[in-house]
C-alpha positions as CSV (number, residue, x, y, z in Angstrom):
1,M,0.1,0.1,0.2
2,S,1.2,3.5,-1.0
3,A,2.1,6.3,1.8
4,N,-0.7,8.0,0.3
5,A,-3.2,5.2,0.3
6,K,-2.2,4.5,3.9
7,N,-2.8,7.9,5.1
8,L,-6.3,8.0,3.5
9,T,-7.0,4.6,5.1
10,D,-6.1,6.1,8.5
11,N,-8.0,9.1,8.2
12,M,-11.4,7.2,7.2
13,N,-10.8,4.4,10.2
14,S,-12.0,6.1,13.0
15,N,-11.0,3.5,15.5
16,N,-7.3,4.3,14.2
17,S,-6.5,6.3,17.4
18,I,-2.9,7.0,18.7
19,T,-3.3,5.4,22.1
20,N,0.4,5.9,23.8
21,I,2.8,8.6,23.5
22,A,5.3,6.5,21.9
23,D,3.1,6.1,18.8
24,I,3.3,9.7,17.8
25,A,6.6,9.9,16.1
26,S,5.8,7.1,13.7
27,A,2.4,7.9,13.1
28,S,1.6,9.9,10.0
29,R,1.1,13.7,9.8
30,D,-2.6,13.0,9.1
31,S,-3.3,10.9,11.7
32,V,-1.7,13.5,14.4
33,I,-3.6,16.2,12.9
34,A,-7.1,14.0,13.5
35,E,-6.2,13.5,17.0
36,L,-5.3,16.9,17.6
37,K,-8.5,18.3,16.1
38,R,-10.2,16.4,19.2
39,Y,-8.5,18.9,21.3
40,F,-8.0,22.0,19.2
41,S,-9.5,24.0,16.0
42,I,-7.2,25.2,13.4
43,Q,-8.3,28.7,14.4
44,E,-6.8,28.1,18.1
45,L,-3.3,27.4,16.4
46,V,-3.0,30.1,13.9
47,C,-3.5,33.9,13.4
48,K,-6.7,35.1,11.9
49,H,-4.7,36.2,8.9
50,C,-3.9,32.6,8.2
51,H,-6.9,31.2,9.0
52,D,-9.2,33.8,6.6
53,K,-6.7,32.9,3.6
54,F,-6.3,29.3,4.0
55,G,-9.0,28.1,6.4
56,D,-8.9,24.4,7.3
57,N,-5.7,24.3,4.9
58,S,-3.9,26.1,7.7
59,W,-2.6,22.9,9.1
60,Q,-0.1,22.8,6.5
61,F,1.9,25.8,8.0
62,L,2.4,23.9,11.6
63,D,5.8,22.1,11.8
64,R,5.3,18.3,12.3
65,E,7.4,18.1,15.5
66,L,5.4,20.8,17.3
67,L,2.1,19.0,16.0
68,D,3.6,15.7,18.0
69,L,4.8,17.6,21.0
70,L,1.3,19.3,21.2
71,L,-0.5,15.9,20.9
72,A,2.0,14.4,23.6
73,L,1.4,17.4,26.0
74,R,-2.6,17.4,25.6
75,K,-3.4,13.9,25.7
76,F,-0.9,12.2,27.8
77,V,1.4,14.6,29.6
78,L,-0.8,17.5,31.0
79,K,-4.2,16.0,30.2
80,V,-5.9,19.3,30.8
81,P,-7.4,21.7,28.3
82,L,-5.1,24.3,26.9
83,C,-5.6,27.9,25.5
84,V,-3.5,28.8,22.6
85,N,-5.6,31.4,20.6
86,N,-9.1,32.5,21.4
87,W,-9.7,35.1,18.4
88,A,-12.3,32.9,16.7
89,K,-14.2,33.1,20.0
90,G,-14.1,36.9,20.4
91,G,-11.1,36.8,22.5
92,A,-7.9,38.9,22.4
93,M,-5.6,36.3,22.0
94,S,-4.4,36.0,18.2
95,Q,-0.4,35.6,18.1
96,R,-0.1,32.6,20.3
97,G,0.2,30.1,17.9
98,L,1.6,30.6,14.0
99,R,2.3,34.3,13.5
100,C,2.3,35.5,9.9
101,N,4.2,38.4,8.5
102,I,1.4,40.8,8.8
103,C,0.7,40.0,12.6
104,Q,1.5,42.6,14.9
105,I,4.5,41.8,16.6
106,P,6.7,40.6,13.5
107,K,5.2,43.6,11.4
108,D,6.6,46.0,14.5
109,K,9.9,44.4,14.5
110,T,10.2,44.4,10.7
111,L,9.2,48.1,10.6
112,A,11.9,48.8,13.5
113,N,14.3,46.9,11.2
114,K,14.8,44.3,13.8
115,L,15.8,40.8,12.8
116,Y,12.9,38.5,14.3
117,L,13.2,35.0,13.7
118,S,10.8,33.7,16.1
119,A,9.5,30.0,16.1
120,H,5.9,31.3,16.2
121,C,6.7,32.7,12.5
122,N,8.0,29.0,11.3
123,G,5.0,27.2,12.9
124,A,7.1,25.4,15.3
125,A,5.8,27.5,18.8
126,I,2.9,27.8,21.0
127,D,1.8,29.8,23.9
128,C,-0.7,28.7,25.9
129,Q,-2.5,28.7,29.4
130,S,-5.0,26.3,31.2
131,A,-7.6,27.0,33.6
132,D,-6.9,23.7,35.5
133,M,-2.9,24.3,35.8
134,T,-0.5,27.1,36.1
135,A,2.4,27.7,33.7
136,A,5.0,26.3,36.3
137,E,3.2,23.4,37.1
138,M,2.9,22.7,33.3
139,R,6.6,23.3,33.0
140,K,7.4,21.0,35.9
141,L,5.2,17.9,34.5
142,I,6.8,18.7,31.1
143,K,10.2,18.2,32.6
144,E,9.2,15.2,34.5
145,H,8.1,13.4,31.3
146,A,11.1,14.8,29.2
147,D,12.3,11.3,28.3
148,E,8.9,10.3,26.7
149,L,8.3,13.4,24.4
150,P,8.5,12.6,21.0
151,H,11.1,15.3,20.1
152,R,13.5,17.8,22.0
153,C,12.1,21.1,22.8
154,R,12.5,24.4,24.2
155,I,10.5,25.8,26.6
156,E,10.5,29.4,28.2
157,K,10.9,29.9,32.1
158,D,9.7,32.5,34.2
159,V,6.7,33.7,32.1
160,T,2.9,33.2,33.3
161,W,2.2,31.1,30.0
162,L,3.7,28.0,28.6
163,H,5.8,28.8,25.4
164,I,7.0,25.4,23.8
165,D,8.7,25.2,20.4
166,C,10.8,22.9,18.5
167,F,13.8,25.1,17.6
168,A,16.9,22.8,17.8
169,V,19.4,23.8,20.3
170,T,22.7,22.5,18.9
171,T,24.9,23.3,22.0
172,N,23.8,20.4,24.0
173,D,21.8,16.9,23.9
174,L,19.2,17.9,26.5
175,K,15.6,16.8,25.7
176,I,14.4,20.0,27.2
177,N,16.0,23.5,27.0
178,E,14.8,26.2,29.0
179,F,15.4,29.8,27.9
180,A,14.6,33.2,29.1
181,G,12.5,35.3,26.4
């Protein structure tokens, strides 16, 4: 069976569920997205500009490693609802997932002639919060499960939200690297 046929079969089989964290990295991208859709709409993960132009096809701009990490965190590690963007429900949060070039943060940096290479602009980062757990509690739990995560990641320390991204740190082999924003 070709890879495309397997992906289509995976998507059509509602019983095909990722049942443990170890399955994530070997699952198809479409299977990971199907699982994520149980917890997030695409509007929660991308800016309004991106969604207005690409709609449900906006999933294509999110980094595969970020998708894997987000599923691992939501379904197996944190196990609590996470709020990324809420602009689609009338909220003010719109730049906590994918940020396009006309979002205010990248736009301001560009107009100020400042280099801005945020993982958010590459679809490789999210900022989130949970009503059920503080950011410090989330970071602690993520560190406790570091060896189980499907990929290496970075988390921002000492902030009131959880920032997690997939930018590679080449100076060490740690599974989780903390940084100050």
